[in-house]
C-alpha positions as CSV (number, residue, x, y, z in Angstrom):
1,M,73.7,94.1,80.3
2,N,73.1,96.4,83.3
3,Y,74.2,95.0,86.6
4,P,72.9,95.9,90.1
5,F,76.5,96.1,91.2
6,D,79.7,97.6,89.7
7,V,82.1,95.5,87.6
8,Y,85.6,96.6,86.7
9,A,87.9,94.5,84.5
10,T,91.6,95.1,84.2
11,A,93.2,97.4,81.7
12,T,95.5,94.8,80.1
13,T,98.1,96.1,77.6
14,A,99.8,92.9,76.6
15,R,99.2,89.2,76.3
16,P,101.6,86.8,77.9
17,G,104.9,86.9,76.1
18,E,104.0,90.0,74.1
19,T,105.1,93.6,74.4
20,H,102.8,96.3,75.6
21,N,100.5,97.6,72.8
22,A,97.5,99.8,72.3
23,T,95.6,97.2,70.3
24,T,95.3,94.7,73.2
25,L,94.1,97.5,75.5
26,E,91.6,98.7,72.9
27,E,90.2,95.2,72.6
28,V,89.9,94.8,76.3
29,A,88.2,98.2,76.7
30,K,85.8,97.7,73.9
31,N,84.8,94.3,75.3
32,A,84.3,95.7,78.8
33,E,82.1,98.4,77.4
34,K,80.1,96.0,75.3
35,C,79.5,93.8,78.4
36,G,78.2,96.8,80.3
37,F,81.1,96.9,82.9
38,T,81.6,100.1,84.9
39,G,85.3,100.6,84.2
40,L,88.8,99.3,83.9
41,L,91.5,99.0,86.6
42,S,95.0,100.1,85.7
43,F,97.8,98.8,87.9
44,Y,100.8,100.5,89.4
45,N,104.1,98.6,89.7
46,N,107.6,98.6,88.2
47,R,106.7,96.4,85.3
48,D,103.5,97.8,83.9
49,L,102.8,100.9,81.9
50,N,102.1,104.2,83.7
51,P,98.5,103.9,84.9
52,W,97.7,107.5,84.0
53,Q,98.7,107.0,80.4
54,V,96.6,103.8,80.4
55,A,93.6,105.7,81.9
56,S,93.9,108.3,79.2
57,A,94.0,105.7,76.5
58,V,90.8,104.0,78.0
59,L,89.0,107.4,78.0
60,E,90.1,108.1,74.4
61,R,88.9,104.7,73.1
62,T,85.6,104.3,74.9
63,G,82.5,106.4,75.5
64,R,81.5,105.4,79.0
65,L,84.1,103.4,81.0
66,V,85.5,104.8,84.2
67,P,89.2,104.4,84.7
68,L,90.2,103.1,88.1
69,V,93.8,104.3,88.5
70,A,96.1,102.7,91.0
71,V,97.8,105.5,93.0
72,Q,101.0,104.9,95.0
73,P,101.8,107.9,97.3
74,Y,105.5,107.5,96.9
75,A,105.2,107.9,93.1
76,A,103.7,111.4,92.9
77,P,102.7,114.1,95.3
78,P,99.0,114.7,96.0
79,F,98.9,118.0,94.1
80,T,100.2,116.3,90.9
81,V,97.6,113.6,91.2
82,A,94.9,116.2,91.7
83,Q,96.0,118.0,88.6
84,M,96.0,114.8,86.5
85,I,92.5,113.9,87.7
86,H,91.3,117.4,86.9
87,S,92.9,117.3,83.5
88,L,91.3,114.0,82.5
89,T,87.9,115.0,83.7
90,A,88.2,118.4,81.9
91,L,89.2,116.7,78.6
92,Y,86.7,113.8,78.6
93,G,83.9,114.9,81.0
94,R,84.0,111.6,82.8
95,R,84.9,110.5,86.3
96,V,88.3,108.9,87.2
97,D,88.3,106.6,90.2
98,L,91.4,106.0,92.4
99,N,92.7,102.7,93.8
100,L,94.8,103.9,96.7
101,I,97.7,101.4,97.3
102,T,100.6,101.3,99.7
103,G,102.7,98.5,98.2
104,A,102.9,94.8,98.9
105,S,106.3,94.1,97.4
106,A,109.2,94.7,99.7
107,A,111.6,94.6,96.7
108,E,109.7,97.3,94.8
109,L,109.5,99.5,97.9
110,A,113.2,99.2,98.5
111,Q,114.0,99.9,94.8
112,A,111.9,103.1,95.1
113,G,113.7,104.1,98.2
114,D,110.5,104.2,100.3
115,P,111.7,103.9,103.9
116,L,108.2,103.7,105.6
117,G,107.0,100.6,107.3
118,H,103.6,99.0,106.8
119,D,101.6,101.0,109.2
120,E,103.3,104.3,108.3
121,R,102.5,103.7,104.6
122,Y,98.8,103.5,105.5
123,E,99.1,106.6,107.6
124,R,100.7,108.5,104.7
125,A,98.0,107.2,102.4
126,R,95.2,108.6,104.6
127,E,96.9,112.0,104.6
128,F,97.6,111.8,100.8
129,I,94.0,111.2,99.8
130,T,92.8,113.9,102.3
131,V,95.0,116.4,100.5
132,V,93.9,115.2,97.0
133,R,90.2,115.6,98.0
134,A,90.8,119.0,99.5
135,L,92.4,120.2,96.2
136,L,89.6,118.7,94.1
137,G,86.9,120.1,96.3
138,S,87.8,123.8,96.4
139,A,89.4,126.5,94.5
140,E,90.7,128.1,97.7
141,P,94.4,127.9,98.4
142,L,95.2,124.9,100.6
143,R,97.0,125.3,103.9
144,H,98.0,121.9,105.3
145,E,100.4,121.0,108.0
146,G,100.7,117.2,108.3
147,R,103.3,114.6,109.0
148,H,104.0,113.7,105.4
149,Y,102.8,116.8,103.5
150,R,103.0,120.5,104.2
151,Y,101.5,123.2,102.0
152,A,101.3,127.0,102.6
153,G,98.5,128.3,100.4
154,L,98.8,125.8,97.5
155,S,96.7,126.6,94.5
156,T,96.2,124.0,91.8
157,H,93.1,125.4,90.2
158,A,91.7,121.9,90.1
159,P,88.2,121.9,91.6
160,L,85.7,119.4,90.2
161,D,82.0,119.3,89.9
162,P,80.7,117.0,92.7
163,S,79.4,114.5,90.1
164,L,83.0,114.0,88.8
165,M,84.7,113.6,92.2
166,P,86.6,110.3,92.1
167,R,85.5,107.3,94.2
168,V,88.4,106.2,96.4
169,F,89.2,102.4,96.6
170,V,91.4,101.2,99.4
171,A,92.8,97.7,99.2
172,G,94.0,95.4,102.1
173,S,92.7,93.4,105.0
174,S,95.2,94.2,107.8
175,E,94.1,96.2,110.8
176,Q,95.7,99.4,109.3
177,A,94.1,98.8,105.9
178,L,90.7,98.4,107.5
179,A,91.2,101.5,109.6
180,T,92.2,103.4,106.5
181,A,89.2,102.1,104.6
182,H,86.9,103.2,107.4
183,A,88.6,106.7,107.4
184,V,88.8,107.6,103.7
185,A,87.5,104.9,101.4
186,D,84.3,104.9,99.3
187,V,85.1,101.3,98.5
188,A,87.2,98.8,100.4
189,V,88.9,96.1,98.3
190,T,89.9,92.6,99.2
191,H,91.2,89.4,97.6
192,P,88.5,87.5,99.4
193,E,88.8,84.3,101.4
194,P,86.1,81.7,100.8
195,V,82.7,83.3,101.2
196,E,81.8,82.3,104.8
197,R,85.2,83.6,106.1
198,F,84.8,86.7,104.0
199,A,81.4,87.4,105.5
200,R,82.6,86.7,109.1
201,D,86.1,88.3,109.0
202,Y,85.9,91.1,106.4
203,A,82.3,92.1,105.6
204,A,81.2,92.1,109.2
205,V,84.2,94.3,110.3
206,L,83.3,96.9,107.6
207,A,79.5,96.8,108.3
208,G,78.2,100.4,108.3
209,G,81.4,101.6,106.6
210,P,82.5,101.8,103.0
211,R,81.1,99.7,100.2
212,I,83.1,96.5,99.5
213,A,84.8,95.2,96.4
214,V,86.0,91.6,95.9
215,R,88.8,91.0,93.4
216,V,88.5,87.5,91.8
217,E,89.1,85.7,88.5
218,L,86.2,83.9,86.8
219,I,87.0,80.7,85.0
220,A,83.5,79.6,84.0
221,R,82.5,77.4,81.1
222,P,79.3,75.6,80.0
223,T,80.4,72.5,82.1
224,A,82.5,72.2,85.2
225,D,84.8,69.7,83.5
226,E,85.6,72.3,80.8
227,A,86.2,75.0,83.4
228,W,88.6,72.9,85.5
229,A,90.5,71.8,82.4
230,A,90.9,75.5,81.4
231,A,91.9,76.5,85.0
232,R,94.6,73.8,85.4
233,E,95.9,74.5,81.9
234,R,96.3,78.2,82.7
235,Y,97.9,77.7,86.1
236,V,100.4,75.0,86.4
237,T,102.3,74.5,89.6
238,D,105.6,72.8,90.4
239,R,107.7,72.2,93.4
240,A,109.4,75.6,93.2
241,A,106.0,77.3,93.1
242,H,104.9,75.4,96.2
243,V,108.1,76.5,98.1
244,R,107.4,80.2,97.1
245,T,103.9,79.9,98.3
246,A,104.9,78.5,101.6
247,M,107.4,81.4,102.1
248,R,104.6,83.9,101.5
249,R,102.9,82.7,104.7
250,R,105.4,85.1,106.3
251,S,104.7,88.0,104.0
252,E,104.3,91.5,105.4
253,S,101.0,91.7,103.4
254,D,98.0,90.4,105.4
255,W,96.1,89.3,102.3
256,S,99.2,87.6,100.9
257,R,99.6,85.6,104.1
258,K,96.0,84.6,104.1
259,L,96.0,83.4,100.5
260,A,99.3,81.6,101.1
261,R,97.7,79.8,104.0
262,L,94.7,78.8,101.9
263,A,96.9,77.7,99.1
264,T,99.1,75.5,101.2
265,D,96.4,74.1,103.4
266,G,94.1,73.2,100.6
267,D,93.3,73.5,96.9
268,V,89.6,73.8,96.3
269,Y,87.1,75.3,98.8
270,D,83.3,75.0,98.5
271,G,83.7,73.2,95.2
272,V,84.3,76.5,93.4
273,Y,86.9,78.7,95.1
274,W,90.4,77.8,93.9
275,T,93.9,78.9,95.0
276,G,95.7,77.5,91.9
277,G,96.6,80.9,90.4
278,Y,98.2,82.1,93.6
279,R,100.0,78.8,94.2
280,S,101.4,78.9,90.7
281,G,102.8,82.4,91.3
282,K,101.0,83.7,88.2
283,G,97.8,85.0,89.9
284,Y,97.2,87.2,92.9
285,A,93.4,86.8,93.4
286,P,91.4,83.6,93.9
287,Q,89.7,81.9,91.0
288,L,86.1,80.9,90.9
289,V,85.9,77.8,88.8
290,G,83.0,75.8,87.5
291,D,80.0,75.9,85.2
292,Y,78.3,79.2,84.7
293,T,75.5,78.6,87.2
294,S,77.9,77.3,90.0
295,V,80.2,80.3,89.6
296,A,77.3,82.7,89.4
297,R,75.8,81.2,92.5
298,Y,79.1,81.5,94.5
299,L,79.6,85.1,93.3
300,S,76.0,85.9,94.4
301,R,76.9,84.7,97.9
302,Y,79.7,87.4,98.1
303,L,77.2,90.0,96.9
304,D,74.6,88.8,99.5
305,A,77.3,89.0,102.2
306,G,78.0,92.6,101.5
307,A,80.1,93.1,98.3
308,S,78.8,95.6,95.9
309,T,81.7,95.8,93.4
310,V,83.5,93.0,91.5
311,L,87.0,93.6,90.2
312,L,87.9,91.0,87.6
313,G,91.3,89.8,86.6
314,N,92.6,88.1,83.4
315,L,89.9,89.0,81.0
316,M,91.6,89.6,77.7
317,T,90.0,87.8,74.7
318,D,86.6,87.9,73.2
319,E,86.0,84.3,74.4
320,E,87.0,85.2,78.0
321,F,84.6,88.2,78.0
322,A,81.9,86.0,76.6
323,H,82.3,83.4,79.4
324,A,82.1,86.3,82.0
325,D,79.0,87.7,80.3
326,A,77.4,84.2,80.4
327,T,78.2,84.0,84.1
328,F,76.6,87.4,84.9
329,A,73.6,86.4,82.8
330,A,73.2,83.3,85.0
331,L,73.6,85.5,88.1
332,S,70.9,87.9,86.9
333,T,68.3,85.1,87.1
334,M,69.1,84.4,90.7
335,P,67.1,85.9,93.6
336,A,69.3,88.0,95.9
337,A,69.2,89.7,99.2
338,E,68.9,93.5,99.2
339,P,71.1,94.7,96.4
340,P,74.2,96.2,98.0
341,G,75.0,98.8,95.3
342,V,74.0,100.3,92.0
343,A,76.3,100.4,89.1
344,G,77.8,103.9,88.6
C-alpha cells in the first residue's frame, strides 16, 4: 500500500527476553517493506545495538527502506557521521535519514561524561548538523569556527548527490527543541499529546516550519474489546510504576513531563489515546487503542492537524504488522484535509 504520508517502523533486533539477533531485524524489515512503509528507525542508547550497524543491516536486507538513524552528537564527531552516511549511500545507492537527538536520560548523559545542560545540548546539535550538511554538500575543504567544533580546511571527500541528502529529524517539544527544529530540521518529531492539544500547542507553533512527525504505538484490532484486552495485557502497571511516573513529572525532558502529567491525571483520552505504556514504564510513546476504524480516524486527526510522518513503535510480529496494515487500510478510505506530505 502507498500512503500519502511517511511511515517509519522501528528497527527491532530482539523480542522481550531474547538476545539481539539478525533474524528478528530481518523479519521486521521485510514486514515493513511489504506494508509499504518508508523506512525503519534505529535507536541510540546504552542498551541497544549501534544504530549504524543496524542501518547497514536494514540496507543489506531490503530493496527500498530508508534507515532513520539516531545521531547523538556526544557519540561521534560530525565528520565521522558524514563519512558513515557517504559510505552507506555509496554502497547501497539509497538515502539515509538522521534522527538528531540530545539525550533524555540524565543517567546515560552522566555515564557518557557529557557535561552540557539541556539548552547547550540543543545548541551543540544545531552546530553539529550544520557541519554534517556542509561536509555532505561540498567537496571543498571545510573551515568552521564554532563553539563546539573547529575545523581548519577539513576534507572528508563525502559530497552526496542532492537526491541522497539525508532528511534531518529533530525530536522534542521544549522551547529549545522547537527552536532547533525551526533552525535545522526537515521533520520535527513529537510524542504527541491528545490531538486537540497537539494541534494547539505543537502543530500551531511549527506552522510554516518543518514537517511534523508523531511517534505513536497502534494497538488496533477488529473490535475495541479485543484491542483493549491486548493493550492491558501488554502494559501492566503496579504501585511502583505509578510512583515512577509521578516522579517523571519533574523530568528535565519536556515531553516526558507532559506524558507523565497525562498518565497521572488520567488514563484514556478521547476514547482512543492511552497512557498505559508510559505509566507501566515499558513504553515511551502514547498508544492509540481501539478497533481499526476508531484508531484510523484518530490518526487521521493528527494528519489533518499538520502531521505528515508517523513513527510507529512496537511492531515486531507478522500479526502486529497485519493489524497496522488493516488500520492504514481503514485510514485510506477516509476523507482528509489537504494531504500534508508525500511518502518519500
